[in-house]
N, CA and C atoms as an extended XYZ file, in Angstrom:
279
Properties=species:S:1:pos:R:3:atomname:S:1:resname:S:1:resid:I:1 pbc="F F F"
N       -11.015       -8.265      -20.120 N   UNK     1
C        -9.779       -8.127      -19.389 CA  UNK     1
C        -9.988       -7.363      -18.084 C   UNK     1
N       -10.768       -6.301      -18.136 N   UNK     2
C       -10.947       -5.482      -16.935 CA  UNK     2
C       -11.708       -6.234      -15.856 C   UNK     2
N       -12.618       -7.103      -16.268 N   UNK     3
C       -13.321       -7.925      -15.273 CA  UNK     3
C       -12.350       -8.852      -14.555 C   UNK     3
N       -11.426       -9.433      -15.325 N   UNK     4
C       -10.444      -10.332      -14.716 CA  UNK     4
C        -9.533       -9.573      -13.752 C   UNK     4
N        -9.117       -8.382      -14.164 N   UNK     5
C        -8.256       -7.580      -13.294 CA  UNK     5
C        -9.000       -7.147      -12.032 C   UNK     5
N       -10.268       -6.809      -12.187 N   UNK     6
C       -11.078       -6.426      -11.030 CA  UNK     6
C       -11.189       -7.590      -10.045 C   UNK     6
N       -11.446       -8.788      -10.555 N   UNK     7
C       -11.552       -9.947       -9.674 CA  UNK     7
C       -10.210      -10.299       -9.056 C   UNK     7
N        -9.130      -10.148       -9.807 N   UNK     8
C        -7.798      -10.416       -9.253 CA  UNK     8
C        -7.500       -9.449       -8.101 C   UNK     8
N        -7.832       -8.176       -8.293 N   UNK     9
C        -7.616       -7.191       -7.231 CA  UNK     9
C        -8.423       -7.549       -5.993 C   UNK     9
N        -9.652       -7.996       -6.206 N   UNK    10
C       -10.512       -8.387       -5.084 CA  UNK    10
C        -9.948       -9.592       -4.358 C   UNK    10
N        -9.516      -10.594       -5.100 N   UNK    11
C        -8.965      -11.805       -4.477 CA  UNK    11
C        -7.688      -11.480       -3.715 C   UNK    11
N        -6.818      -10.664       -4.300 N   UNK    12
C        -5.596      -10.276       -3.593 CA  UNK    12
C        -5.915       -9.457       -2.345 C   UNK    12
N        -6.896       -8.587       -2.418 N   UNK    13
C        -7.289       -7.807       -1.242 CA  UNK    13
C        -7.798       -8.684       -0.119 C   UNK    13
N        -8.615       -9.661       -0.465 N   UNK    14
C        -9.133      -10.589        0.543 CA  UNK    14
C        -7.998      -11.443        1.113 C   UNK    14
N        -7.116      -11.927        0.238 N   UNK    15
C        -5.981      -12.732        0.707 CA  UNK    15
C        -5.093      -11.917        1.645 C   UNK    15
N        -4.865      -10.646        1.322 N   UNK    16
C        -4.073       -9.788        2.202 CA  UNK    16
C        -4.743       -9.582        3.546 C   UNK    16
N        -6.058       -9.409        3.535 N   UNK    17
C        -6.781       -9.241        4.803 CA  UNK    17
C        -6.691      -10.515        5.641 C   UNK    17
N        -6.768      -11.676        4.994 N   UNK    18
C        -6.678      -12.940        5.732 CA  UNK    18
C        -5.288      -13.123        6.317 C   UNK    18
N        -4.248      -12.896        5.511 N   UNK    19
C        -2.894      -13.063        6.049 CA  UNK    19
C        -2.608      -12.067        7.162 C   UNK    19
N        -3.179      -10.881        7.058 N   UNK    20
C        -2.984       -9.886        8.108 CA  UNK    20
C        -3.689      -10.287        9.396 C   UNK    20
N        -4.891      -10.837        9.285 N   UNK    21
C        -5.642      -11.178       10.493 CA  UNK    21
C        -5.144      -12.460       11.136 C   UNK    21
N        -4.655      -13.409       10.344 N   UNK    22
C        -4.135      -14.660       10.902 CA  UNK    22
C        -2.832      -14.401       11.641 C   UNK    22
N        -1.992      -13.548       11.078 N   UNK    23
C        -0.737      -13.195       11.733 CA  UNK    23
C         0.301      -14.297       11.593 C   UNK    23
N         1.212      -14.298       12.533 N   UNK    24
C         2.267      -15.300       12.532 CA  UNK    24
C         3.145      -15.194       11.299 C   UNK    24
N         3.505      -16.359       10.766 N   UNK    25
C         4.380      -16.414        9.605 CA  UNK    25
C         3.751      -15.868        8.336 C   UNK    25
N         2.419      -15.800        8.300 N   UNK    26
C         1.752      -15.295        7.098 CA  UNK    26
C         1.881      -13.785        6.930 C   UNK    26
N         2.243      -13.069        8.005 N   UNK    27
C         2.328      -11.607        7.911 CA  UNK    27
C         3.333      -11.149        6.869 C   UNK    27
N         4.359      -11.948        6.614 N   UNK    28
C         5.361      -11.527        5.620 CA  UNK    28
C         4.776      -11.478        4.209 C   UNK    28
N         3.645      -12.165        3.999 N   UNK    29
C         2.998      -12.152        2.683 CA  UNK    29
C         2.013      -10.999        2.522 C   UNK    29
N         1.595      -10.383        3.626 N   UNK    30
C         0.551       -9.357        3.562 CA  UNK    30
C         0.974       -8.170        2.720 C   UNK    30
N         2.166       -7.641        2.944 N   UNK    31
C         2.584       -6.424        2.250 CA  UNK    31
C         2.648       -6.618        0.734 C   UNK    31
N         3.314       -7.663        0.239 N   UNK    32
C         3.347       -7.820       -1.227 CA  UNK    32
C         1.959       -8.072       -1.835 C   UNK    32
N         1.126       -8.812       -1.118 N   UNK    33
C        -0.228       -9.084       -1.625 CA  UNK    33
C        -1.022       -7.793       -1.703 C   UNK    33
N        -0.967       -6.969       -0.658 N   UNK    34
C        -1.704       -5.705       -0.672 CA  UNK    34
C        -1.150       -4.737       -1.707 C   UNK    34
N         0.150       -4.781       -1.936 N   UNK    35
C         0.738       -3.915       -2.955 CA  UNK    35
C         0.158       -4.254       -4.331 C   UNK    35
N         0.109       -5.535       -4.665 N   UNK    36
C        -0.464       -5.971       -5.944 CA  UNK    36
C        -1.946       -5.598       -6.012 C   UNK    36
N        -2.670       -5.816       -4.915 N   UNK    37
C        -4.092       -5.493       -4.880 CA  UNK    37
C        -4.330       -4.001       -5.101 C   UNK    37
N        -3.554       -3.165       -4.431 N   UNK    38
C        -3.718       -1.716       -4.582 CA  UNK    38
C        -3.450       -1.264       -6.006 C   UNK    38
N        -2.378       -1.761       -6.605 N   UNK    39
C        -2.051       -1.356       -7.969 CA  UNK    39
C        -3.122       -1.819       -8.958 C   UNK    39
N        -3.610       -3.039       -8.769 N   UNK    40
C        -4.673       -3.536       -9.656 CA  UNK    40
C        -5.962       -2.728       -9.477 C   UNK    40
N        -6.294       -2.406       -8.230 N   UNK    41
C        -7.503       -1.600       -7.975 CA  UNK    41
C        -7.394       -0.225       -8.616 C   UNK    41
N        -6.240        0.395       -8.513 N   UNK    42
C        -6.059        1.720       -9.108 CA  UNK    42
C        -6.230        1.647      -10.620 C   UNK    42
N        -5.683        0.604      -11.251 N   UNK    43
C        -5.831        0.456      -12.707 CA  UNK    43
C        -7.304        0.291      -13.088 C   UNK    43
N        -8.025       -0.546      -12.350 N   UNK    44
C        -9.444       -0.773      -12.649 CA  UNK    44
C       -10.251        0.502      -12.422 C   UNK    44
N        -9.996        1.178      -11.318 N   UNK    45
C       -10.747        2.398      -11.018 CA  UNK    45
C       -10.449        3.496      -12.043 C   UNK    45
N        -9.217        3.565      -12.516 N   UNK    46
C        -8.872        4.530      -13.560 CA  UNK    46
C        -9.667        4.222      -14.829 C   UNK    46
N        -9.752        2.956      -15.167 N   UNK    47
C       -10.517        2.545      -16.357 CA  UNK    47
C       -11.993        2.912      -16.204 C   UNK    47
N       -12.532        2.763      -14.996 N   UNK    48
C       -13.940        3.074      -14.745 CA  UNK    48
C       -14.196        4.569      -14.581 C   UNK    48
N       -13.123        5.346      -14.392 N   UNK    49
C       -13.275        6.781      -14.195 CA  UNK    49
C       -13.766        7.149      -12.807 C   UNK    49
N       -13.508        6.289      -11.836 N   UNK    50
C       -13.953        6.517      -10.452 CA  UNK    50
C       -12.863        7.270       -9.695 C   UNK    50
N       -12.772        8.561       -9.944 N   UNK    51
C       -11.656        9.356       -9.431 CA  UNK    51
C       -11.659        9.493       -7.916 C   UNK    51
N       -12.821        9.584       -7.303 N   UNK    52
C       -12.878        9.660       -5.844 CA  UNK    52
C       -12.344        8.401       -5.191 C   UNK    52
N       -12.702        7.265       -5.759 N   UNK    53
C       -12.200        6.001       -5.214 CA  UNK    53
C       -10.716        5.816       -5.504 C   UNK    53
N       -10.226        6.391       -6.583 N   UNK    54
C        -8.789        6.337       -6.867 CA  UNK    54
C        -8.024        7.053       -5.765 C   UNK    54
N        -8.520        8.201       -5.331 N   UNK    55
C        -7.855        8.943       -4.250 CA  UNK    55
C        -7.783        8.076       -3.001 C   UNK    55
N        -8.884        7.421       -2.658 N   UNK    56
C        -8.901        6.548       -1.491 CA  UNK    56
C        -7.888        5.409       -1.667 C   UNK    56
N        -7.862        4.810       -2.836 N   UNK    57
C        -6.955        3.689       -3.074 CA  UNK    57
C        -5.499        4.137       -3.061 C   UNK    57
N        -5.219        5.362       -3.508 N   UNK    58
C        -3.855        5.889       -3.457 CA  UNK    58
C        -3.404        6.055       -2.010 C   UNK    58
N        -4.314        6.470       -1.132 N   UNK    59
C        -3.956        6.553        0.285 CA  UNK    59
C        -3.691        5.166        0.857 C   UNK    59
N        -4.491        4.185        0.454 N   UNK    60
C        -4.214        2.799        0.864 CA  UNK    60
C        -2.851        2.358        0.367 C   UNK    60
N        -2.525        2.708       -0.882 N   UNK    61
C        -1.229        2.354       -1.445 CA  UNK    61
C        -0.104        3.022       -0.656 C   UNK    61
N        -0.283        4.288       -0.318 N   UNK    62
C         0.753        4.994        0.447 CA  UNK    62
C         0.981        4.340        1.809 C   UNK    62
N        -0.106        3.980        2.499 N   UNK    63
C         0.079        3.339        3.803 CA  UNK    63
C         0.671        1.944        3.650 C   UNK    63
N         0.359        1.254        2.560 N   UNK    64
C         0.972       -0.045        2.299 CA  UNK    64
C         2.461        0.107        2.058 C   UNK    64
N         2.850        1.118        1.297 N   UNK    65
C         4.269        1.353        1.038 CA  UNK    65
C         5.011        1.722        2.311 C   UNK    65
N         4.399        2.562        3.137 N   UNK    66
C         5.029        2.933        4.411 CA  UNK    66
C         5.186        1.699        5.296 C   UNK    66
N         4.145        0.891        5.392 N   UNK    67
C         4.222       -0.320        6.211 CA  UNK    67
C         5.281       -1.282        5.709 C   UNK    67
N         5.357       -1.459        4.405 N   UNK    68
C         6.379       -2.335        3.842 CA  UNK    68
C         7.773       -1.799        4.054 C   UNK    68
N         7.944       -0.510        3.888 N   UNK    69
C         9.252        0.105        4.115 CA  UNK    69
C         9.673       -0.043        5.565 C   UNK    69
N         8.739        0.187        6.487 N   UNK    70
C         9.052        0.044        7.911 CA  UNK    70
C         9.401       -1.393        8.268 C   UNK    70
N         8.715       -2.354        7.649 N   UNK    71
C         8.932       -3.754        7.999 CA  UNK    71
C        10.169       -4.349        7.327 C   UNK    71
N        10.313       -4.138        6.036 N   UNK    72
C        11.377       -4.792        5.278 CA  UNK    72
C        12.680       -3.990        5.249 C   UNK    72
N        12.602       -2.678        5.380 N   UNK    73
C        13.792       -1.833        5.313 CA  UNK    73
C        13.788       -0.822        6.463 C   UNK    73
N        13.926       -1.290        7.707 N   UNK    74
C        13.807       -0.376        8.855 CA  UNK    74
C        14.863        0.722        8.879 C   UNK    74
N        16.083        0.428        8.440 N   UNK    75
C        17.118        1.469        8.440 CA  UNK    75
C        16.812        2.561        7.426 C   UNK    75
N        16.322        2.157        6.259 N   UNK    76
C        15.929        3.145        5.249 CA  UNK    76
C        14.769        3.986        5.755 C   UNK    76
N        13.818        3.359        6.442 N   UNK    77
C        12.682        4.080        7.006 CA  UNK    77
C        13.169        5.130        8.006 C   UNK    77
N        14.107        4.752        8.880 N   UNK    78
C        14.629        5.715        9.861 CA  UNK    78
C        15.311        6.886        9.170 C   UNK    78
N        16.077        6.594        8.116 N   UNK    79
C        16.735        7.683        7.385 CA  UNK    79
C        15.705        8.606        6.747 C   UNK    79
N        14.644        8.043        6.207 N   UNK    80
C        13.575        8.874        5.608 CA  UNK    80
C        12.938        9.771        6.659 C   UNK    80
N        12.609        9.194        7.808 N   UNK    81
C        11.983        9.979        8.877 CA  UNK    81
C        12.926       11.056        9.379 C   UNK    81
N        14.199       10.722        9.554 N   UNK    82
C        15.166       11.730       10.001 CA  UNK    82
C        15.309       12.846        8.974 C   UNK    82
N        15.296       12.492        7.677 N   UNK    83
C        15.367       13.505        6.636 CA  UNK    83
C        14.151       14.417        6.634 C   UNK    83
N        12.976       13.836        6.820 N   UNK    84
C        11.750       14.640        6.876 CA  UNK    84
C        11.791       15.565        8.086 C   UNK    84
N        12.233       15.049        9.226 N   UNK    85
C        12.326       15.885       10.428 CA  UNK    85
C        13.327       17.019       10.229 C   UNK    85
N        14.434       16.721        9.560 N   UNK    86
C        15.438       17.750        9.291 CA  UNK    86
C        14.860       18.823        8.370 C   UNK    86
N        14.192       18.418        7.299 N   UNK    87
C        13.591       19.388        6.382 CA  UNK    87
C        12.477       20.196        7.076 C   UNK    87
N        11.682       19.523        7.897 N   UNK    88
C        10.610       20.209        8.619 CA  UNK    88
C        11.193       21.244        9.575 C   UNK    88
N        12.288       20.883       10.234 N   UNK    89
C        12.937       21.833       11.153 CA  UNK    89
C        13.464       23.051       10.431 C   UNK    89
N        14.028       22.860        9.256 N   UNK    90
C        14.540       23.994        8.465 CA  UNK    90
C        13.390       24.863        7.962 C   UNK    90
N        12.285       24.236        7.553 N   UNK    91
C        11.142       24.977        7.037 CA  UNK    91
C        10.451       25.736        8.163 C   UNK    91
N        10.331       25.129        9.336 N   UNK    92
C         9.576       25.743       10.442 CA  UNK    92
C        10.353       26.895       11.073 C   UNK    92
N        11.673       26.891       10.915 N   UNK    93
C        12.439       27.961       11.584 CA  UNK    93
C        12.637       29.169       10.724 C   UNK    93
């Protein structure tokens, strides 16, 4: 099972890279494909006990989530950024 999941994560990662580089109408598929790839990679790496690579993959997942939020939900993204700026201003003062 883990071999199949590892290969699925690899195929989704490659497919996401292709849709991202081709651009155009395929860009709308990049975010969901990379999201699936990241989650599958994290599961496989957890099974293998590769904790350093899990940290790297979690950062990839975070940037994928930010990119998807910015693209698919721009108003929600703006509210999040405004909230962070508001909290940062209160903390810094």
